[in-house]
C-alpha positions as CSV (number, residue, x, y, z in Angstrom):
1,M,-0.1,-0.1,0.1
2,Y,1.0,3.6,-0.8
3,I,0.9,5.9,2.3
4,Y,0.3,9.5,1.9
5,D,3.1,12.1,2.8
6,E,2.2,15.4,4.1
7,I,1.7,16.8,0.7
8,D,-0.7,14.2,-0.7
9,Q,-2.9,14.8,2.5
10,A,-3.0,18.5,2.1
11,I,-4.0,18.5,-1.5
12,V,-6.9,16.1,-0.7
13,D,-8.0,18.1,2.4
14,E,-7.9,21.2,0.3
15,R,-10.0,19.8,-2.5
16,V,-12.6,18.6,0.1
17,K,-12.8,22.3,1.4
18,Q,-13.0,23.6,-2.3
19,Y,-15.8,21.3,-3.1
20,R,-17.9,21.8,0.0
21,D,-17.9,25.5,-0.6
22,Q,-18.8,24.9,-4.4
23,T,-21.6,22.8,-3.4
24,R,-22.9,25.3,-1.0
25,R,-22.9,27.9,-3.7
26,F,-24.9,25.7,-5.9
27,L,-27.4,24.7,-3.6
28,A,-27.8,28.4,-2.7
29,G,-28.3,29.1,-6.3
30,E,-25.1,31.0,-6.8
31,L,-23.9,28.6,-9.4
32,S,-25.9,27.5,-12.3
33,D,-26.1,23.8,-13.4
34,E,-23.7,24.3,-16.2
35,E,-21.1,26.0,-14.0
36,F,-21.4,23.3,-11.1
37,R,-21.2,20.4,-13.7
38,P,-17.4,20.6,-14.4
39,L,-16.7,21.0,-10.6
40,R,-18.8,18.1,-9.4
41,L,-17.6,15.9,-12.5
42,Q,-13.9,16.2,-11.5
43,N,-15.0,15.3,-7.9
44,G,-16.3,12.1,-9.1
45,L,-20.1,12.9,-9.0
46,Y,-22.5,12.1,-11.9
47,I,-26.3,12.7,-12.2
48,Q,-27.5,9.2,-13.0
49,R,-31.1,7.9,-13.9
50,H,-32.4,7.9,-10.2
51,A,-29.8,9.8,-8.2
52,P,-26.5,11.1,-8.0
53,M,-23.7,8.5,-8.5
54,L,-20.3,9.0,-6.6
55,R,-17.0,7.2,-8.0
56,I,-14.4,6.8,-5.5
57,A,-10.9,6.4,-6.7
58,V,-8.8,3.4,-5.9
59,P,-5.6,4.3,-7.6
60,Y,-4.0,1.2,-9.4
61,G,-6.2,-1.0,-7.3
62,M,-4.9,-0.9,-3.9
63,L,-7.0,-0.7,-0.7
64,S,-6.1,-1.2,3.0
65,S,-8.4,-3.0,5.3
66,R,-9.0,0.5,7.0
67,Q,-9.9,2.1,3.6
68,L,-12.5,-0.6,3.0
69,R,-14.0,-0.4,6.2
70,K,-14.5,3.4,5.7
71,L,-16.1,2.6,2.4
72,G,-18.5,0.3,4.0
73,D,-19.3,2.8,6.9
74,I,-20.1,5.3,4.3
75,A,-22.2,3.0,2.0
76,K,-24.2,2.2,5.2
77,R,-24.5,6.0,6.4
78,Y,-25.0,7.8,3.2
79,D,-26.2,5.1,0.6
80,R,-28.2,1.9,0.6
81,G,-25.7,-0.4,2.4
82,Y,-23.6,-1.5,-0.6
83,G,-21.2,-0.4,-3.2
84,H,-20.3,-1.4,-6.7
85,F,-16.7,-2.3,-7.8
86,S,-16.2,-1.2,-11.3
87,T,-14.1,-2.6,-14.2
88,R,-11.5,0.3,-13.6
89,Q,-11.0,-0.9,-9.9
90,N,-13.2,2.0,-8.4
91,L,-15.9,1.9,-6.1
92,Q,-19.3,3.5,-7.1
93,L,-22.1,4.6,-4.8
94,N,-25.3,4.6,-6.7
95,W,-27.7,6.5,-4.2
96,P,-25.9,9.2,-2.3
97,Q,-27.5,12.8,-1.7
98,L,-25.7,15.6,-3.6
99,E,-25.7,17.7,-0.6
100,D,-24.0,14.9,1.5
101,V,-21.1,14.5,-0.9
102,P,-18.9,17.0,0.7
103,D,-19.2,15.0,4.1
104,I,-18.5,11.7,2.2
105,L,-15.3,13.2,0.7
106,A,-14.2,14.6,4.1
107,E,-14.7,11.1,5.4
108,L,-12.6,9.5,2.6
109,A,-9.7,12.1,3.3
110,T,-9.3,10.7,6.8
111,V,-8.1,7.4,5.2
112,Q,-6.3,8.8,2.4
113,M,-9.1,8.4,-0.3
114,H,-10.6,10.9,-2.6
115,A,-12.7,10.9,-5.9
116,I,-10.6,13.4,-7.8
117,Q,-10.5,12.8,-11.5
118,T,-12.6,9.8,-11.6
119,S,-14.8,11.6,-14.1
120,G,-14.6,14.5,-16.5
121,N,-12.2,15.1,-19.6
122,C,-9.1,14.6,-17.6
123,I,-6.7,11.8,-17.0
124,R,-8.6,9.2,-15.0
125,N,-7.5,6.6,-12.5
126,I,-4.5,4.8,-13.6
127,T,-5.0,0.9,-13.5
128,T,-2.6,-2.1,-13.4
129,D,-2.6,-5.9,-12.8
130,Q,-4.4,-6.9,-9.6
131,F,-1.5,-9.2,-9.1
132,A,1.4,-6.7,-9.2
133,G,4.1,-7.4,-6.9
134,V,3.2,-11.1,-6.3
135,A,2.7,-12.6,-9.8
136,P,5.3,-15.1,-10.6
137,D,5.4,-13.9,-14.3
138,E,6.2,-10.2,-13.2
139,V,9.2,-8.8,-14.6
140,V,9.1,-5.4,-12.9
141,D,6.6,-4.1,-10.0
142,P,5.1,-1.2,-11.9
143,R,3.3,0.3,-8.6
144,A,5.9,2.9,-7.8
145,I,5.9,4.3,-11.3
146,A,2.1,4.2,-11.4
147,E,2.0,6.3,-8.4
148,I,4.6,8.7,-9.7
149,A,2.1,9.1,-12.8
150,R,-0.8,9.5,-10.5
151,Q,1.1,12.6,-8.8
152,W,2.0,13.9,-12.2
153,S,-1.5,13.7,-13.8
154,T,-3.6,14.8,-10.8
155,F,-4.4,18.5,-11.4
156,H,-2.1,18.8,-14.3
157,P,-3.2,22.3,-15.6
158,E,-2.6,21.3,-19.2
159,F,-4.7,18.2,-19.2
160,A,-7.7,19.4,-17.1
161,L,-9.8,20.0,-20.0
162,L,-8.9,17.3,-22.7
163,P,-11.2,16.6,-25.7
164,R,-12.3,13.3,-23.8
165,K,-11.7,11.4,-20.9
166,F,-8.2,9.8,-20.8
167,K,-7.2,6.5,-19.3
168,I,-3.6,4.9,-18.9
169,A,-3.0,1.3,-17.8
170,V,0.4,-0.1,-16.6
171,S,1.5,-3.6,-16.6
172,G,5.0,-5.2,-15.5
173,T,4.2,-9.0,-16.2
174,K,5.0,-11.4,-19.1
175,Q,1.0,-12.1,-19.7
176,D,-0.9,-8.8,-19.5
177,R,-3.9,-8.7,-17.1
178,A,-4.2,-4.7,-17.3
179,L,-5.7,-4.7,-20.7
180,I,-3.2,-2.4,-21.8
181,Q,-4.2,-2.5,-25.6
182,T,-7.7,-1.1,-24.6
183,H,-6.3,2.0,-23.1
184,D,-5.5,5.4,-24.5
185,I,-2.0,4.8,-23.3
186,G,-0.8,1.3,-22.2
187,L,2.7,1.2,-20.6
188,E,4.2,-2.3,-20.8
189,F,7.2,-2.7,-18.6
190,Y,10.0,-5.2,-19.6
191,R,13.6,-6.0,-19.4
192,D,15.6,-5.4,-22.5
193,Q,18.8,-7.1,-23.8
194,E,20.8,-5.4,-21.3
195,D,18.6,-6.5,-18.4
196,K,17.6,-2.8,-18.1
197,I,13.9,-1.7,-17.6
198,A,12.3,-0.7,-20.6
199,V,8.7,0.4,-21.5
200,R,6.8,-0.6,-24.7
201,V,4.2,2.1,-25.2
202,W,0.8,1.5,-26.7
203,V,-1.5,4.2,-27.9
204,G,-5.0,4.7,-29.3
205,G,-6.7,1.7,-28.0
206,G,-10.3,2.0,-26.6
207,L,-13.7,0.3,-26.6
208,G,-17.0,2.3,-26.6
209,R,-18.7,3.1,-29.9
210,T,-15.6,2.4,-32.0
211,P,-13.7,-0.4,-30.4
212,I,-10.1,-0.4,-31.6
213,L,-7.0,-2.2,-30.1
214,G,-3.9,0.1,-29.6
215,S,-0.8,0.3,-31.5
216,V,2.7,0.4,-30.6
217,I,4.2,3.8,-30.8
218,R,7.5,3.2,-29.3
219,E,9.0,-0.4,-28.7
220,H,11.7,0.9,-26.3
221,L,11.5,3.6,-24.1
222,E,14.0,3.9,-21.1
223,W,11.6,4.0,-18.0
224,Q,13.0,7.4,-16.8
225,H,11.1,8.9,-19.7
226,V,7.6,7.6,-19.0
227,L,6.1,11.0,-17.8
228,T,7.8,13.0,-20.5
229,Y,6.8,10.7,-23.4
230,C,3.1,10.4,-21.9
231,E,3.1,14.2,-21.8
232,A,4.2,14.5,-25.6
233,I,1.4,11.9,-26.4
234,I,-1.3,13.9,-24.6
235,R,-0.2,17.2,-26.0
236,V,-0.7,16.0,-29.5
237,Y,-3.9,14.7,-28.6
238,N,-4.9,17.9,-26.8
239,L,-3.9,20.2,-29.7
240,H,-5.6,18.0,-32.4
241,G,-8.3,15.9,-30.8
242,R,-11.8,16.7,-31.8
243,R,-14.0,18.9,-29.7
244,D,-16.9,19.2,-32.1
245,N,-18.1,15.7,-31.8
246,A,-18.1,13.5,-28.7
247,Y,-18.3,10.3,-30.4
248,K,-15.2,11.1,-32.4
249,A,-13.1,12.8,-29.4
250,R,-11.1,9.9,-28.1
251,I,-7.5,9.6,-29.0
252,K,-8.2,6.3,-30.9
253,I,-9.9,8.4,-33.4
254,L,-7.1,10.7,-33.9
255,V,-4.4,7.9,-34.0
256,K,-6.6,6.3,-36.7
257,A,-7.3,9.5,-38.8
258,L,-3.5,10.5,-39.0
259,G,-2.1,7.0,-39.0
260,I,0.4,5.7,-36.5
261,E,3.4,6.6,-38.2
262,E,2.3,10.4,-38.6
263,F,1.0,10.5,-35.1
264,R,4.3,8.9,-34.1
265,R,6.2,11.6,-35.8
266,Q,4.5,14.3,-34.0
267,V,4.8,12.7,-30.8
268,E,8.5,12.3,-31.2
269,E,8.8,15.8,-32.3
270,E,6.9,17.2,-29.2
271,W,8.9,14.9,-27.3
272,Q,12.3,16.6,-28.2
273,Y,11.0,19.6,-26.3
274,L,10.3,17.5,-23.1
275,K,12.9,14.9,-23.0
276,D,15.4,15.4,-20.0
277,S,13.3,18.0,-18.5
278,P,12.3,18.2,-14.7
279,N,9.7,15.4,-15.3
280,T,12.3,12.9,-16.2
281,I,12.1,10.3,-13.4
282,T,15.3,9.7,-11.7
283,E,16.6,6.8,-9.4
284,A,16.5,9.0,-6.5
285,E,12.8,9.8,-7.1
286,L,11.8,6.4,-7.8
287,A,13.7,5.3,-4.6
288,R,11.6,8.2,-2.9
289,V,8.5,7.2,-3.8
290,S,9.1,3.6,-3.3
291,K,9.7,3.9,0.3
292,Y,6.0,5.1,0.8
293,F,4.8,1.7,-0.2
294,T,4.7,-0.7,2.8
295,Q,6.9,-3.9,2.6
296,M,5.2,-7.1,3.2
297,P,6.7,-9.1,6.3
298,Y,6.8,-12.5,4.5
299,E,7.8,-15.7,6.3
300,T,10.3,-18.1,5.1
301,L,7.8,-20.9,4.1
302,S,7.8,-24.3,2.0
303,D,5.4,-24.7,-0.9
304,H,4.1,-27.7,0.6
305,D,1.8,-27.6,3.9
306,A,0.5,-30.8,5.3
307,G,-2.5,-29.5,6.5
308,F,-3.5,-27.9,3.3
309,D,-2.7,-31.1,1.4
310,S,-4.9,-33.1,3.7
311,A,-7.8,-30.5,3.5
312,I,-7.6,-30.7,-0.5
313,A,-7.6,-34.5,-0.3
314,S,-10.6,-34.6,2.1
315,N,-12.8,-31.8,1.1
316,P,-14.0,-31.7,-2.7
317,A,-15.8,-28.3,-2.2
318,F,-12.6,-26.8,-0.8
319,A,-10.5,-28.2,-3.5
320,A,-12.8,-26.9,-6.1
321,W,-12.4,-23.4,-4.7
322,V,-8.7,-23.7,-4.3
323,K,-8.5,-24.5,-8.0
324,R,-10.8,-21.8,-9.3
325,N,-10.2,-19.1,-6.5
326,T,-6.5,-19.3,-5.8
327,H,-3.4,-18.2,-7.7
328,P,0.4,-18.8,-8.0
329,H,2.4,-16.4,-5.9
330,K,6.3,-15.6,-6.5
331,Q,6.8,-16.2,-2.5
332,P,7.2,-19.8,-1.6
333,G,4.2,-20.8,0.6
334,Y,1.7,-18.0,-0.3
335,R,-1.4,-17.9,-2.7
336,A,-3.3,-14.9,-4.1
337,V,-6.8,-15.4,-3.3
338,T,-10.0,-14.2,-5.4
339,L,-13.2,-13.5,-3.3
340,S,-16.0,-13.8,-5.8
341,L,-18.6,-10.9,-6.0
342,K,-20.2,-13.2,-8.6
343,S,-22.8,-15.4,-6.1
344,H,-25.9,-16.0,-7.7
345,G,-28.7,-13.7,-7.5
346,R,-26.4,-10.7,-6.8
347,P,-25.4,-8.0,-9.4
348,P,-22.0,-8.7,-10.4
349,G,-19.5,-6.5,-8.5
350,D,-21.7,-5.4,-5.7
351,I,-20.9,-5.5,-2.2
352,T,-22.8,-4.9,1.1
353,S,-21.3,-2.7,3.8
354,E,-21.4,-5.9,6.0
355,Q,-19.2,-7.7,3.5
356,M,-16.8,-5.0,3.2
357,H,-16.3,-5.1,6.9
358,I,-15.8,-8.9,6.5
359,V,-13.4,-8.7,3.8
360,A,-11.4,-6.0,5.8
361,D,-11.2,-8.4,8.8
362,L,-10.0,-11.5,6.5
363,A,-7.5,-9.1,5.0
364,D,-6.2,-8.1,8.6
365,E,-6.1,-11.7,9.5
366,Y,-4.5,-13.5,6.6
367,S,-3.3,-10.8,4.0
368,F,-1.4,-7.9,5.7
369,G,-4.3,-5.9,5.7
370,E,-4.6,-5.4,2.1
371,V,-7.3,-5.7,-0.7
372,R,-7.1,-5.4,-4.2
373,P,-10.3,-4.9,-6.7
374,S,-9.9,-6.5,-10.1
375,H,-10.7,-5.8,-13.5
376,E,-13.2,-8.5,-13.3
377,Q,-15.1,-6.8,-10.3
378,N,-13.9,-9.3,-7.5
379,L,-11.5,-8.7,-4.6
380,I,-8.2,-10.1,-4.3
381,L,-6.3,-11.0,-1.1
382,A,-2.7,-11.1,-2.4
383,D,-0.7,-12.8,0.3
384,V,-2.4,-15.7,2.1
385,K,-0.2,-18.5,3.6
386,L,-1.1,-22.2,2.3
387,S,-1.7,-22.9,6.0
388,D,-4.4,-20.4,6.2
389,L,-6.5,-21.0,3.0
390,Y,-8.9,-23.7,4.6
391,S,-9.7,-21.1,7.4
392,L,-10.2,-18.3,4.9
393,W,-12.3,-20.3,2.7
394,E,-14.9,-21.4,5.5
395,K,-15.1,-17.7,6.6
396,A,-15.4,-16.4,3.1
397,R,-18.0,-19.0,2.3
398,A,-20.0,-18.2,5.3
399,A,-20.1,-14.4,4.0
400,G,-21.1,-15.4,0.6
401,L,-17.7,-14.6,-0.8
402,A,-16.4,-18.0,-2.1
403,T,-18.5,-19.2,-5.2
404,P,-15.9,-21.0,-6.9
405,N,-16.4,-19.7,-10.4
406,I,-13.5,-17.5,-11.1
407,G,-12.8,-17.4,-14.8
408,L,-15.9,-19.5,-15.7
409,L,-19.2,-18.6,-17.3
410,T,-20.8,-16.9,-14.5
411,D,-18.1,-15.0,-13.4
412,I,-19.5,-12.2,-15.4
413,I,-18.3,-8.7,-16.1
414,C,-21.2,-6.4,-16.0
415,C,-21.8,-2.6,-15.8
416,P,-24.7,-1.1,-13.8
417,G,-26.8,-0.5,-17.0
418,G,-30.2,0.9,-17.0
419,D,-31.2,0.1,-13.6
420,F,-29.0,3.1,-12.6
421,C,-27.1,4.6,-15.5
422,A,-28.7,7.4,-17.5
423,L,-26.7,6.7,-20.5
424,A,-27.7,3.1,-20.8
425,N,-30.0,1.8,-23.5
426,A,-30.9,-1.4,-21.6
427,K,-30.6,-3.0,-18.5
428,S,-27.6,-5.2,-17.6
429,I,-28.0,-6.8,-14.2
430,P,-31.1,-8.8,-15.1
431,I,-29.4,-10.2,-18.0
432,A,-26.5,-11.4,-15.9
433,E,-28.9,-12.7,-13.2
434,A,-30.9,-14.7,-15.7
435,I,-27.5,-16.2,-17.3
436,Q,-26.5,-17.1,-13.7
437,M,-29.7,-18.7,-13.0
438,Q,-29.4,-20.7,-16.5
439,F,-26.0,-22.0,-15.6
440,D,-26.4,-22.5,-12.0
441,D,-24.5,-26.1,-12.1
442,L,-21.0,-26.1,-11.0
443,D,-20.1,-29.4,-12.4
444,Y,-21.4,-28.3,-16.0
445,L,-19.6,-25.1,-15.4
446,Y,-16.4,-27.0,-14.8
447,D,-16.9,-29.3,-17.7
448,I,-17.1,-26.1,-20.4
449,G,-14.2,-24.5,-18.7
450,E,-13.1,-21.1,-19.0
451,I,-15.5,-18.6,-20.8
452,E,-15.3,-14.7,-20.3
453,L,-18.8,-13.1,-20.6
454,N,-19.1,-9.4,-20.5
455,I,-22.3,-7.4,-20.5
456,S,-22.7,-3.4,-21.4
457,G,-25.8,-1.5,-21.2
458,C,-24.8,0.9,-23.9
459,M,-22.0,1.7,-26.4
460,N,-19.8,3.4,-23.6
461,A,-18.7,-0.3,-23.1
462,C,-18.2,0.1,-19.2
463,G,-18.5,-3.8,-19.1
464,H,-15.9,-4.3,-21.7
465,H,-18.3,-6.5,-24.0
466,H,-16.0,-6.0,-26.9
467,V,-13.2,-8.0,-25.2
468,G,-15.4,-10.8,-23.7
469,H,-15.2,-14.2,-25.2
470,I,-18.7,-13.7,-25.5
471,G,-19.9,-9.9,-25.5
472,I,-23.4,-8.7,-24.7
473,L,-24.6,-5.1,-25.6
474,G,-27.8,-3.5,-24.7
475,V,-29.4,-1.6,-27.6
476,D,-32.5,0.5,-28.1
477,K,-34.8,-0.7,-30.6
478,D,-38.0,1.4,-31.0
479,G,-38.2,2.2,-27.4
480,S,-37.6,-1.6,-26.2
481,E,-34.4,-3.1,-24.7
482,W,-32.6,-5.6,-27.2
483,Y,-29.5,-7.2,-26.7
484,Q,-26.7,-7.7,-29.3
485,V,-24.2,-10.4,-29.2
486,T,-20.4,-10.5,-30.0
487,L,-18.2,-13.6,-30.2
488,G,-14.2,-13.9,-30.1
489,G,-13.1,-10.9,-28.1
490,K,-10.3,-11.4,-25.7
491,Q,-8.0,-9.6,-23.2
492,G,-4.3,-10.3,-22.9
493,N,-1.2,-10.5,-25.1
494,D,-3.3,-11.6,-28.1
495,A,-6.2,-9.4,-27.4
496,S,-9.0,-9.3,-30.0
497,I,-12.2,-7.4,-30.5
498,G,-15.2,-9.5,-31.0
499,T,-17.3,-10.2,-34.0
500,V,-21.2,-9.2,-33.9
501,L,-23.2,-12.4,-34.4
502,G,-26.2,-10.9,-36.1
503,P,-29.5,-9.1,-35.3
504,S,-30.2,-8.5,-31.5
505,F,-32.4,-10.5,-29.3
506,A,-35.0,-9.8,-26.6
507,A,-34.1,-10.1,-23.0
508,E,-36.0,-13.3,-22.4
509,E,-34.1,-15.0,-25.2
510,M,-30.6,-14.3,-23.8
511,P,-30.2,-17.3,-21.4
512,G,-31.1,-19.8,-24.5
513,V,-28.8,-17.7,-26.8
514,I,-26.0,-18.4,-24.4
515,Q,-26.8,-22.0,-24.2
516,K,-26.9,-22.6,-27.8
517,L,-23.4,-20.9,-28.0
518,I,-22.1,-23.3,-25.5
519,D,-23.7,-26.4,-27.4
520,V,-22.0,-25.5,-30.3
521,Y,-18.7,-25.3,-28.4
522,V,-19.4,-28.5,-26.6
523,R,-20.0,-30.2,-30.0
524,E,-17.0,-28.9,-31.8
525,R,-14.2,-28.4,-29.2
526,T,-11.0,-30.7,-29.1
527,P,-10.2,-31.9,-25.6
528,E,-7.7,-29.2,-25.0
529,E,-9.6,-26.2,-26.3
530,R,-11.2,-23.5,-24.4
531,F,-14.3,-21.7,-25.7
532,I,-12.1,-18.8,-27.2
533,D,-9.9,-21.3,-28.9
534,T,-12.8,-23.1,-30.5
535,V,-14.3,-19.7,-31.9
536,R,-11.0,-18.8,-33.3
537,R,-10.5,-22.1,-34.9
538,I,-13.9,-22.4,-36.4
539,G,-15.1,-19.0,-36.8
540,V,-18.4,-17.5,-35.9
541,A,-20.4,-19.0,-38.8
542,P,-21.3,-22.3,-37.0
543,F,-22.4,-20.3,-33.9
544,K,-24.5,-17.9,-35.9
545,T,-26.1,-20.9,-37.9
546,H,-27.3,-22.6,-34.8
547,V,-28.5,-19.6,-32.9
548,Y,-30.2,-18.2,-35.8
549,G,-31.3,-21.2,-37.4
550,E,-33.1,-22.5,-34.3
551,K,-34.6,-19.0,-33.7
552,K,-36.1,-19.0,-37.3
553,K,-37.6,-22.4,-36.7
554,E,-39.2,-21.3,-33.5
555,V,-40.7,-18.3,-35.5
556,A,-42.0,-20.7,-38.2
557,H,-43.7,-23.2,-35.7
558,A,-45.2,-20.1,-33.9
């Protein structure tokens, strides 16, 4: 965990005072809606379908148990007793009162939290791999540099009013779990041939109305120049990005219009004015910031524990959970654990105030007091000893946090959709719940294996449906809610954008449509293939034929 210094705390405290006065002036009629809008947005406050929505920042997905307890307290006092973890690792409150938001921000500041730049046309929360620092395939722990980038981007005066929102992801592992190719800027840290830390820079990725995977703008960048090179990219975007059309304002549209070669030329030219400037990161600065991260007091352990092995052998339910919900750790004798927020009958990513307190207690008891939200809308305890896994599982299961479905079909990524969001064309949560009920059979889920299913309620793609093996998009058709299906999307090193299957479906058809897609996979797969492998091998056509062929027969019989 990063611990604030006095400057961090002073900035956050001052922002709370500023926003309290801005809210007072708005409620007194001294500020118009138009004047207040950019002020509330840069403090994370949206006006949604039924109430304001406050998005609270969780920089690069790191929470302390103290912070999670505070979030639980805030959700209970100022909201309806729950929060929602988003695909950008932040927490959203769906029912706060506008006049209470200054008090919420003041409470957040007491535990080194805020909602700064979680919305608006600025640089948003920087995200990274939920297993940063513990993943066996990690080459470079990127969190200290992510923190330096957070400090650089917060309140950056030149980038406070960009053409559109701007998102940066950082990864330091061999396998990308931070979706760097779908971000405006993706920073991929690696070690070069001289064993020095370098960065592969991706630019122009994004989902939404026009899904595009990013392009490599620079293959080898010395890590010291991360800030200045990013600044050069954003300067070119700020200068040329479209402000006349919100649908064409993202950097991906500019990169596509100019072409990556011309965009690269302009960035390199701009970088010559910035290279070796004071924003160049020095070894001393990296060391200074690194000291503000708490060091985990790992014990010297073996990768074998007799009690753990015995529990695996004697308890099939525990063994299934270990297989799906625990992950390798670079430290012998430890595992990272995913606590599932995807129990059947609950909206994916939602967590109650009581569960927040329980997870905080589990983190204190088993994982050095640290919790990490993931892009998949679950929670990670990154440092659990093998000998503690059985006890942790029992307590997590009692709290409804141990569904053994991580990576399986019911581990659904889902935005709040039309139940809450004013931008949504259709509801997302009822579709997720209907699919969960259709596949409420763990043995069947284990048989069909890893499948990523993502749901978005509108083209903004907050549910990342474009990169789901199966993607579902809510669309409006003559005032009714319908759902478009895509196949073949994927995140990771070999990321891909899904292909639209065909015409959209009514809500009640969706569980059956997913079943038909699975039926084709089960029929066509080879023994070693996952769902995405089969889709890539045989293409979309067999799936389309089965789904729409059956649909036409049903219509004919009717």
